[in-house]
Each structure stands twice: as C-alpha cells, then as structure tokens.
C-alpha positions as a Markdown table, in Angstrom:
| # | Residue | x | y | z |
|---|---|---|---|---|
| 1 | Met | 104.6 | 72.0 | 103.8 |
| 2 | Thr | 105.5 | 74.4 | 101.0 |
| 3 | Ala | 104.1 | 77.9 | 101.3 |
| 4 | His | 101.8 | 79.3 | 98.6 |
| 5 | Thr | 102.8 | 82.0 | 96.2 |
| 6 | Pro | 102.5 | 85.3 | 98.0 |
| 7 | Gly | 99.6 | 87.6 | 96.9 |
| 8 | Pro | 98.1 | 89.6 | 95.7 |
| 9 | Trp | 96.6 | 87.4 | 93.1 |
| 10 | Glu | 94.3 | 88.7 | 90.4 |
| 11 | Val | 92.3 | 87.6 | 87.4 |
| 12 | Ala | 94.3 | 88.6 | 84.4 |
| 13 | Gly | 93.7 | 87.8 | 80.7 |
| 14 | His | 91.6 | 84.9 | 79.6 |
| 15 | Arg | 91.1 | 82.4 | 82.4 |
| 16 | Gln | 94.4 | 83.1 | 84.2 |
| 17 | Val | 95.0 | 84.0 | 87.8 |
| 18 | Thr | 98.4 | 85.8 | 88.3 |
| 19 | Ser | 100.6 | 87.2 | 91.0 |
| 20 | Pro | 103.6 | 89.5 | 90.7 |
| 21 | Ala | 105.6 | 86.2 | 90.5 |
| 22 | Gly | 103.7 | 85.1 | 87.4 |
| 23 | Ile | 100.8 | 82.8 | 86.4 |
| 24 | Ile | 99.3 | 81.0 | 89.4 |
| 25 | Cys | 96.8 | 78.9 | 87.3 |
| 26 | Glu | 94.5 | 78.7 | 84.3 |
| 27 | Val | 90.9 | 78.1 | 85.0 |
| 28 | Phe | 88.7 | 75.8 | 83.0 |
| 29 | Ser | 85.1 | 74.7 | 83.6 |
| 30 | His | 82.8 | 72.3 | 81.8 |
| 31 | Met | 79.8 | 74.0 | 83.4 |
| 32 | Gly | 79.9 | 77.3 | 81.5 |
| 33 | Ile | 81.4 | 80.7 | 81.4 |
| 34 | Ala | 79.7 | 82.0 | 84.5 |
| 35 | Glu | 81.0 | 79.2 | 86.6 |
| 36 | Ala | 84.5 | 79.6 | 85.3 |
| 37 | Asp | 84.3 | 83.4 | 86.1 |
| 38 | Ala | 83.2 | 82.6 | 89.7 |
| 39 | Asn | 86.0 | 80.0 | 90.1 |
| 40 | Glu | 88.6 | 82.6 | 88.8 |
| 41 | Arg | 87.4 | 85.1 | 91.4 |
| 42 | Leu | 87.5 | 82.6 | 94.2 |
| 43 | Ile | 91.0 | 81.4 | 93.4 |
| 44 | Ala | 92.3 | 84.9 | 93.0 |
| 45 | Val | 91.0 | 86.0 | 96.4 |
| 46 | Ala | 92.4 | 82.9 | 98.2 |
| 47 | Pro | 95.3 | 84.7 | 99.8 |
| 48 | Asp | 92.9 | 87.4 | 101.1 |
| 49 | Leu | 90.6 | 84.8 | 102.5 |
| 50 | Leu | 93.4 | 83.0 | 104.2 |
| 51 | Ala | 94.7 | 86.3 | 105.7 |
| 52 | Ala | 91.3 | 87.2 | 107.0 |
| 53 | Leu | 90.8 | 83.8 | 108.7 |
| 54 | Glu | 94.3 | 83.9 | 110.2 |
| 55 | Trp | 93.6 | 87.4 | 111.6 |
| 56 | Ile | 90.2 | 86.2 | 113.0 |
| 57 | Ala | 91.9 | 83.1 | 114.6 |
| 58 | Lys | 94.5 | 85.3 | 116.4 |
| 59 | Gln | 91.9 | 87.6 | 118.0 |
| 60 | Pro | 91.5 | 87.3 | 121.8 |
| 61 | His | 88.2 | 86.2 | 123.3 |
| 62 | Gly | 85.9 | 89.1 | 123.5 |
| 63 | Tyr | 87.5 | 91.0 | 120.7 |
| 64 | Met | 85.2 | 93.5 | 119.0 |
| 65 | Tyr | 82.7 | 91.4 | 117.1 |
| 66 | Ser | 82.0 | 94.2 | 114.5 |
| 67 | Glu | 85.7 | 94.2 | 113.4 |
| 68 | Ile | 85.9 | 90.5 | 113.1 |
| 69 | Arg | 82.6 | 90.4 | 111.2 |
| 70 | Gly | 83.9 | 93.2 | 109.0 |
| 71 | Ala | 87.1 | 91.3 | 108.1 |
| 72 | Ala | 85.1 | 88.2 | 107.2 |
| 73 | Cys | 82.4 | 90.1 | 105.2 |
| 74 | Asn | 85.1 | 92.0 | 103.2 |
| 75 | Ala | 86.9 | 88.7 | 102.3 |
| 76 | Ile | 83.6 | 87.1 | 101.3 |
| 77 | Ala | 82.5 | 90.1 | 99.3 |
| 78 | Lys | 85.8 | 90.1 | 97.4 |
| 79 | Ala | 85.5 | 86.4 | 96.7 |
| 80 | Leu | 82.0 | 86.9 | 95.4 |
| 81 | Ser | 82.9 | 90.1 | 93.5 |
| 82 | Arg | 80.7 | 92.4 | 95.5 |
| 83 | Glu | 81.3 | 95.7 | 97.2 |
| 84 | Ser | 83.0 | 95.4 | 100.6 |
| 85 | Ala | 80.5 | 95.2 | 103.5 |
C-alpha cells in the first residue's frame, strides 16, 4: 500500500488542503459552506488523527488512562476546530 503524503496538512486558501509537498485536495460540498468547512478541517487533521490512534494502539495494557484520553481528545478537538482538551 502506498503511504499518504506526510503532514502537517492544513486548510489553505479557498477549499484547499495542503502540505509542505503541495495541494492534498480541494473540497467541495453540495450541502453548504458550513459542511465544506467541517470537511476541510477533518481532512486537514487526518495525519494527526492517525498518529494519535497509532500511539494509543502501541500503549501497553495499564498505560495511564489520562494520557491516552488526552491524546484522543486533542486529536478530536483539532478535527472539530476546538481548543485542545
């Protein structure tokens, strides 16, 4: 399987998600501007969400719950464009 373009990814310009390597994608939505904005944020944070899940999956049984929860909450907040938890 081909690896994804390395992050960070960010919303840039009008309906574009970019990385240091260039444009990742352009986002369109037939459901309105708010949905397109939400889709942009979710796509842009995909590498961070993947990294957080990979980190969680590698933790040994009994690892500190608060740290695992913190990693998940921070990734979710970033995807939803909220302050980190």
